[in-house]
Structures are given as structure tokens and as C-alpha cells.
C-alpha positions, 0 to 999 in steps of 0.5 A, a space after each residue: 243679752 242679760 244673764 245670771 250672775 252664775 251663768 255670766 261668771 261661766 260664760 267670762 271664763 270661756 270668753 277670756 279662754 278665747 282671748 288668750 286663745 286668739 292672741 296666741 294663735 295671733 289669729 287677724 281680724 277675718 281668721 276663722 275660729 276653730 269649730 265648737 266642737 274643737 273649742 269644747 273640748 280644748 277647754 273641757 266645757 259643754 258646747 252650750 255653754 261655749 256656744 253661750 259665751 261665742 253668742 256673747 261676743 258676736 252680740 258685742 260684734 266682735 265675732 261673726 258666725 256664718 251658717 255652715 262656715 263658721 265663726 270669724 273674728 270681727 274685722 277691728 284689728 287685735 288691739 281693739 278686740 282685747 280691749 273690748 273683751 277686757 270691758 266685757 269681763 268687767 260687765 256686771 248684771 244691770 240692777 233693775 233701776 241701770 234698765 230703768 234709767 236705761 229705758 228713760 234716756 231711750 225713750 227720752 229721745 224715741 219719742 221726739 223722733 217719733 214724732 218726727 217721723 211717724 206714719 199712719 201705720 205707726 199711729 194704728 199700731 200705737 193706738 191699737 197697743 194702747 186700746 189692749 192696754 186701756 182694757 186690761 186695766 178697766 178690767 182690773 187685770 194686770 197690764 205691764 206687757 200691754 204698757 211696755 208693748 205700747 212703749 216699743 210701738 213708739 220705738 218703732 215709729 222713731 224709725 230709729 233701728 239701734 234705739 228699737 234694737 235696744 228696746 227689744 233687748 231690755 224689755 222682757 227683763 224689765 217686765 220681769 222685774 215689774 212684776 217682781 217688785 210691783 212697780 205699777 200699782 192700780 192707781 198708777 195703772 190708770 193714771 197710764 191710760 190718759 198719761 199714754 193718751 197724752 203721749 200719743 196725741 202729741 206724737 200724732 200732731 208731730 209736736 216733739 216737744 209736747 211729746 217730751 213733756 208727755 213722757 216725762 210726766 208719765 215717768 214720774 213715778 219710775 223717776 221717784 221709784 229709782 231715787 227711793 230705791 238709791 238712797 234705800 226709801 220703802 215705798 
């Protein structure tokens, strides 16, 4: 869940007040929170903003929403809950560099697992994604979305639901930033066809070391972009 700074600050204030309410009322893990309507009136905020704040807490596993029943405090203990909310309140909107670094680290592990665990159906999905990417690049069209769909197919093939979930969460923001900063030029897009093929070949051969090496080579331009950004170098 990636939100802009203005909305984030608004949600942080509501989250802070939710924490105070839990502590003041001595609510325990498993206890039910007041209704959205009641909380929105108490905090003098819109129900939409309150709902986003509750969704943020649910995203981090601190509350659980049950349809037709309400929202309940997670079974993690009050001390842990307060500590985690403190961490959430200190979070800032991730930079593009942070998103890229996270993606690289996730994928270097994920591609090795994909080489071990991939099924025939996974191979078919990756081949289709690569074909769609190649077709767009050859036609001279923007192919950022097709590129990332290929990588999402690898995440699925990894057989790791958490890695796949993280990739799904950060991919929309990565797409927006790739297009905003024009990270992929025409030359790198054409190179990407062969680089993707090298990754896919290693996965087909069940070669995790080869798959990781091919992924590192594919990410070399992103590594350079992060280095240039960190050191204030304009490309």
C-alpha cells in the first residue's frame, strides 16, 4: 500500500488516535473496535479516511476486518501492537530508489526459487509474457508493463506466496516511476529481449545459479541508475 505524503500524514494522525483509543479503553487482542461510523464521528474525520487508516493497520496485520462482524484487534499482544504502530507512524513514502532496491533483492532470490520449482504452466506464462514484451519493443512501443509482467510471472513461478505478494504490491508504483523518469530507453528495451530470454533459459534448465547471474546482468542498468541517483549524477 503506497500512498502519497499528504494522505499519509492524514492517515498517521488517525492511526495515532486509534492507538490512543485502544490504550485508553484497555482493549485486548481479539477485542472488537467501535464501528467505522462511530469512530469517524468521534475523530471528526471522513469515513473514507478512517477506512484507509484501518486498511493500513490491516495491511500490517494489526487488525482484522471480518465482513458483517466488524474490525478486531489482532492476536499479537498490546506491547507488540504499540511498538509496531510506532514503526508505522515513522514510515515515509518510499523513494523510487528504495522501490528498485527492494525489487532487485526480491527478484534475485525469487529467480533462484523459480529455477527449482517452476512448472510447465509457469514456463508457458513466462514465454507468453516474453513474447508480448518482444512484440511491443520490436514495434517501437513502450513495454514497461509487459516487462514487469514477465517478472511477475517469475515471482509466481518461485512458489513463494509472500514474495509474489510483495512484488504485486510494489509493481504499480514501479510502473509509474519507470514512465515518469524514463528509466528504460529504446536500446535497453531491445537488450531486454535477450536478457529476458537468458533468464528464462536458465529457469527452464533448472539452473538457479545461472538464473541469478542472468538476472544480475539484466539489472545492471538499474544498479547504475540507483548509483547515479544516490551520487547526484544526471544521465
